[in-house]
Phi, psi and omega in degrees: 000136184274176180305315185295318176302320180300310176301324185286325179289328177291319182299315179299328178292317175305310187296316188279333178081020177216178176282131175239164179227146179279108183273007179255140181297154181304137180257199003279171176256130184255140180222163183246143177306134179087344180265197184220157180224160168245139164253100182273156182241165179266016184284141179292122183309340183277001179287137174270116184262135182260313186220154172219132179228122175245137182228156172269091185127177189251354182272147177300347183253358179304153181302136185281135178268306181192149179223152176220133184239040183077349184236312182236154171248129186236103171288149178287175175300126179088358179244008181292134175082003185241353183230152176213147176240132175282109186285351176266323176248349183074016179290153184237135169254127182241120186249172175060049186293141174237174180291343183277355176273357178296136174150198178255141181242145182227152178231145177223117183241130174256127181241181176297343181282164189291331189254144173283160177248139180223172182182153174225152180207153181253141180247125179248117178256117180260145169269136170300144179292139183199166173061041182276121183229159182232139174238139176240150174289341180198135178249357176242059183291149168270132185299134180075349179257314192263155178248129185247129176246125180252127178245136179244138173230153184207158173256145178136169183271138173049053185285152174238145188240139167222154178244141181229135167258106192058245180253004183258139181284136177273133179240158182287146183145142177057248181273357180250129177232141176240140179291169188295333173263357181076007181287344187232126182249126180243128178242121182261152181036071182305148177243165180287338174289353178274354195291347175109196011287140179254137180232143166255128190251121175234140187215148157231194191291345180241353181206177172198158182208157180233140176294167169293149180294142174250125179249136172256124178278086180288124180268136180211175176076178012280153179205157177056040174296130185232160175242136176222152356286171178280171186106155178233349179238139188216148184287140176296140182089352175269160178277150172209139172237118172272128182246137180245135177217144176216142174293119183196143173221112003293173180304149186278165171252154196228142170223151186240148175222151182229121184046046174090348183256127177298141170269181179276351192282137177234012180278166173285346177238143177244122187250137171240126174282312178223107180298139177235156181297336175297338177287351182296145178162182179263108183260137180233130170257125172264127173252133186224127176260116186276356174263320177277343183059039177247151181235158170208140181234147171224136187231164175201140173275128178256125178244124174254129192249134167276152181291152171288116182279318180199163181229124180253136181230136177183179180288142180279142177052040168071014183306153171253121186296110177235149183293134179071016177246163178271136181225139173239116178262136179260160179234094182258134182252133183247138174104343181213134177281351181249119174236120183280324183201153169235144180227138181251141172223149169238120186053046179065014173252136183300131182268133189231155176292152184209172179300334178255001185230126178224162180241158166286170189291332182253012175064021178279346168220159179229138182241125175261119191276323169223110184290134176246162181295338181283347177276350178297145178145185182260125182252138176242146178234123169255113182258140175228154167222179190295351181244350185193176178209162179203153178229135173238160185218159175213138184267110179273121177234129186273138173257133177260123186288149185271130178284145178289160182294327184282003180070119188086160181078169179287153178239158184278150178284171178291329182285327180293318182296316179297321179292327182287314180302311181302312187296324179295311177304317179302313182297315177303315180299321180293319181293320178294323177295324180291317177301316186294316185297318181295317182295318181302316188293323189281330181264012183275148174225164184281353187279166185283149179206155181268353183280148185293131175230150182240129173259124180257149179312135173077013174267072188297316187296349189246014178302323182280350186241023178291139180243134183248154175236148175066031171280157180290154180304141181086351180247359182287312182296317182296322181294322187282345177231074180290154176286146183293337183267354182284144173294145176302126181262149168235125188262135173260166180074017178290154181252135179243098180293341184281110179249030178284192175305327188285345181295351177274350177301154190270124179245145176213000000 
């Protein structure tokens, strides 16, 4: 029994002039506006009741709710049709509750026993929770930047408030602050995980209600910008579509740049119908969110490769393959400036480094340090790049050097020896011819002779002493004594029986 009930009971005792007891269970009694309640008693149903009086208040002059005197039931003003009394237990039913019915009720029952029975109880009339709504100061907050305040309002008696993010209750701490009555929820530095659904849950002792879900359109990004397809090297002549994508709310806008210069493209895709080597470069996709005012970029170097048209293999610097000599073979790639790898083979077997064989760092050359007969054979070099490959080959045949007569040192080839022999013979012939010419000049006379004589060009001193052979009869004397006025004659068809080396001398 509360303090008010005790005072009321004491007052009733004073009024009745005898000892009384509170025959009502402990309260309070809760009711709903528009509903009904019972004020039950602890009287044994076998007790004979004479009169029952219920009042709204604890004073004998408080407003009458209802009275019963064993014959009639008399409701008080404003209670007609709203009350009923149980004549066996003295309990009271009050219907059509309103907020005005909140308060303390007292009962006074007279039985056949000497002492009357009294009691007091408190009635709380609640309005059910309704019209729960939530308002936000901002519904499109920028992630990490904005603070959101959610305010909850509701109709009903003595409401209490709670906040839910989906099905989890939101508690104060870190980024979340709650007002004293929990009617306001404040979220600092909002995150996309705070977007909801958020609910305001309102309750009192008789009812509860939940607001409509509230969703925060948290703006974020761009982030995680990516380029597809993967890869950096593409064949010339092929098509390529670079696609750019970023996580962003609202969706990002895009711009493209090549080698630091913006292009005209504002699409999410950058298309190449037929790649050319001039299309190689550093491409960058810029993603932009015009609400968060944030940017993000992702770049990639694109290399357009032409196919390998041919591979040429041969001795470097015109070297001649000779036994026990050093030889370097080159592998030259034509048609593409990019070579990923070169692989050497001999007779289709992979060629590997050994004490007598070494490779350059990029495998563009292979060096045989002391050629052996076993090194002869067909060598292949296969060059590859990401878009093509090619193979060239070289047949290595060893030449054996001819040893010199002194043993050791280099020896002359057969061609060089033949040239020397010919030169010596020519020189001997020239010397012999000169000797013959001088001897002939000293022994010549103007007389006729049948011996053969030869006149050589530029032998001016011998013009008057020339001897001809095999001239027709009758012409020899004339020819031997030319007229001074007659022009110098040169005869053709002279016979030179000498077919020796001297025969090649110029005659006139």
